[in-house]
Structures are given as structure tokens and as C-alpha cells.
C-alpha positions as CSV (number, residue, x, y, z in Angstrom):
1,M,-75.4,45.2,73.2
2,V,-74.5,43.6,69.8
3,E,-77.6,41.3,70.2
4,L,-79.8,44.4,71.0
5,A,-78.3,46.4,68.1
6,T,-78.9,43.6,65.5
7,E,-82.2,42.3,66.9
8,G,-84.8,42.1,64.1
9,E,-82.0,42.0,61.3
10,P,-82.5,38.7,59.5
11,A,-79.3,38.8,57.7
12,T,-77.1,39.0,60.9
13,M,-76.1,36.5,63.5
14,V,-74.3,37.2,66.8
15,S,-71.6,34.7,67.7
16,H,-70.3,34.0,71.2
17,I,-67.1,32.5,70.1
18,E,-64.8,35.2,71.6
19,I,-66.9,35.2,74.8
20,D,-66.7,31.5,75.3
21,R,-63.0,31.2,74.4
22,S,-60.6,31.3,77.2
23,G,-57.2,33.2,76.8
24,P,-56.3,35.8,74.3
25,S,-58.7,36.4,71.4
26,Y,-57.3,37.1,68.0
27,T,-59.5,38.1,64.9
28,V,-57.9,35.3,62.8
29,D,-58.8,32.7,65.3
30,T,-62.4,33.8,65.5
31,V,-62.7,33.9,61.7
32,A,-61.2,30.4,61.5
33,A,-63.7,29.2,64.1
34,L,-66.6,30.8,62.2
35,L,-65.4,29.2,58.9
36,D,-65.0,25.7,60.6
37,E,-68.5,26.0,62.2
38,A,-70.1,26.9,59.0
39,A,-68.3,24.1,57.2
40,R,-69.4,21.5,59.8
41,A,-72.9,22.7,59.3
42,D,-72.6,22.4,55.5
43,R,-73.3,26.1,54.9
44,P,-70.2,27.7,53.5
45,I,-69.8,31.4,54.3
46,D,-67.7,34.3,53.2
47,V,-66.3,36.4,55.9
48,T,-65.7,40.1,55.6
49,V,-63.8,41.9,58.4
50,I,-64.7,45.6,58.5
51,L,-62.0,47.8,59.8
52,S,-61.7,51.6,60.3
53,A,-58.9,53.4,58.4
54,E,-56.8,53.5,61.5
55,S,-57.1,49.8,62.2
56,F,-56.4,49.0,58.6
57,A,-53.1,51.0,58.9
58,D,-52.1,48.7,61.7
59,L,-53.2,45.5,60.0
60,P,-49.7,44.1,59.1
61,D,-48.8,44.1,62.8
62,W,-51.8,42.0,63.8
63,H,-51.5,38.4,65.0
64,A,-51.3,36.1,61.9
65,A,-52.4,38.9,59.6
66,D,-51.4,37.1,56.4
67,R,-53.6,34.2,57.3
68,L,-56.5,36.7,58.1
69,V,-56.1,38.2,54.6
70,E,-56.2,34.7,53.2
71,L,-59.5,33.8,54.9
72,T,-61.4,37.0,54.5
73,T,-62.1,40.0,52.5
74,I,-61.0,43.2,54.4
75,A,-63.4,46.1,54.1
76,V,-62.0,49.5,55.1
77,A,-64.2,52.4,56.2
78,P,-62.3,55.7,56.2
79,R,-63.4,58.2,58.9
80,P,-63.1,61.9,59.0
81,G,-59.6,62.8,60.1
82,H,-58.3,59.2,59.3
83,P,-57.5,59.0,55.7
84,L,-57.0,55.6,54.1
85,P,-53.5,54.4,54.1
86,E,-52.0,53.5,50.9
87,P,-53.1,50.0,50.2
88,T,-50.0,49.2,48.1
89,A,-47.6,50.0,50.8
90,L,-49.6,47.8,53.2
91,A,-49.5,45.0,50.5
92,N,-45.8,44.9,50.4
93,R,-45.9,43.6,54.0
94,L,-49.2,41.5,53.3
95,P,-49.0,39.7,50.0
96,G,-52.5,39.1,48.6
97,L,-54.1,42.0,50.3
98,I,-55.0,44.0,47.1
99,G,-57.0,41.1,45.7
100,R,-59.0,40.8,49.1
101,L,-59.6,44.5,49.7
102,A,-62.8,46.5,49.5
103,V,-63.0,50.2,50.3
104,I,-66.2,51.6,51.7
105,H,-67.0,54.8,50.0
106,G,-69.3,57.5,50.9
107,T,-70.1,60.1,53.6
108,L,-69.3,58.4,56.8
109,P,-70.1,59.7,60.3
110,D,-67.3,60.8,62.6
111,I,-68.0,58.3,65.3
112,S,-66.0,55.9,67.4
113,A,-66.6,53.8,70.4
114,S,-64.3,56.0,72.5
115,K,-66.4,59.1,71.4
116,I,-69.5,57.3,72.5
117,R,-68.1,56.4,75.8
118,A,-66.8,60.0,76.4
119,L,-70.2,61.4,75.6
120,V,-71.9,59.0,78.0
121,A,-69.3,59.9,80.8
122,A,-70.2,63.6,80.2
123,G,-73.8,62.8,80.6
124,R,-74.5,63.8,76.9
125,P,-77.1,61.9,74.7
126,I,-76.0,59.3,72.5
127,D,-79.3,58.1,71.0
128,H,-78.2,59.6,67.6
129,L,-75.2,57.5,67.5
130,V,-76.5,54.0,68.7
131,P,-79.6,52.0,68.3
132,P,-82.3,53.1,70.9
133,R,-82.2,49.8,72.7
134,V,-78.4,50.1,73.1
135,A,-78.7,53.5,74.4
136,A,-81.4,52.3,77.0
137,Y,-79.0,49.4,77.9
138,I,-76.1,51.7,78.6
139,E,-78.4,54.0,80.6
140,E,-80.0,51.3,82.6
141,H,-76.7,49.5,83.5
142,H,-74.8,52.9,84.0
143,L,-72.1,52.0,81.8
144,Y,-69.1,54.3,80.9
145,R,-69.7,56.6,83.6
146,E,-67.1,58.1,86.0
147,P,-67.6,56.5,89.4
148,S,-68.7,59.8,91.0
149,T,-71.5,60.3,88.5
150,R,-72.9,56.6,88.5
151,K,-76.5,56.4,89.7
152,D,-75.8,53.3,91.6
153,Q,-73.1,55.0,93.8
154,P,-73.9,56.8,97.1
């Protein structure tokens, strides 16, 4: 679905690092692998990890969060009902965070993956929330439906 959503966007690239990796997958390991891959190809990159406000609040508890902050810029997108946590309080637990933090300002939609899945399960449209090819893929593969409402069930 990520490939469908980013198709035709020349500034994007879909990576299969997490799909190809066995065992647990941590963001910091994915970022390190992306940076290593880019360095081997002699094309240095900057990585920005985009987090929702609620994920940002939990960042100090992430696996190797201090290393993640060291390797990336952390961009935070507040959502309605989820105010941005106080960055200074988080920086007390993650030194260096303030200098690696970007806040995305503006009017942002109240959208989440769980909300999209709930709409699909209820048989409601999602084409205003996801790209058309992603909506078609979800419909075609009967994703996120309760077993009793799936079209491929008797």
C-alpha cells in the first residue's frame, strides 16, 4: 500500500528493509540500515522520522531512543485531541532532542490508521482519507473487515 500511495512521487522511495529483516524491527535499526545503505552507494542522506504527538510523547521509552535522536531529525505532527507534549520535559530524558526537533504546524486532519480501519470495518468510505489506489487495494483484498462482513466469506 505504501508503494501505491507514493507511486509517481519522484522524491520518495519505498524501502523493504523491515519486511526483509527477521525478528523484531526497531525504528533505530531501520534508520541505521538506511544510512549505511546510502553511505555504501556514496549518496549521503538526512533522515527525518515523522511522529504523531502521541508517539512523540512515548519516544523516551523507545528502543535506543537516544541513538535515534542522534541519527535523525524528529518531526512531530500534532493531531486534534493530542496536544504536543512539552519538548523540554522529554529532552530531560533524551539529551540532544531539542536541537533535532521540528514541529509541523498548521491545520492537520484528525486521521489515524485505527480510524481508517474502523471506517472500513463499518463499511464506510475512506477515499477522502487515503489515495484512490490504496482505497481500491483495501477493497479488492477485503482488508480490515470483520470476518462476517468479508466478501470472500460464505
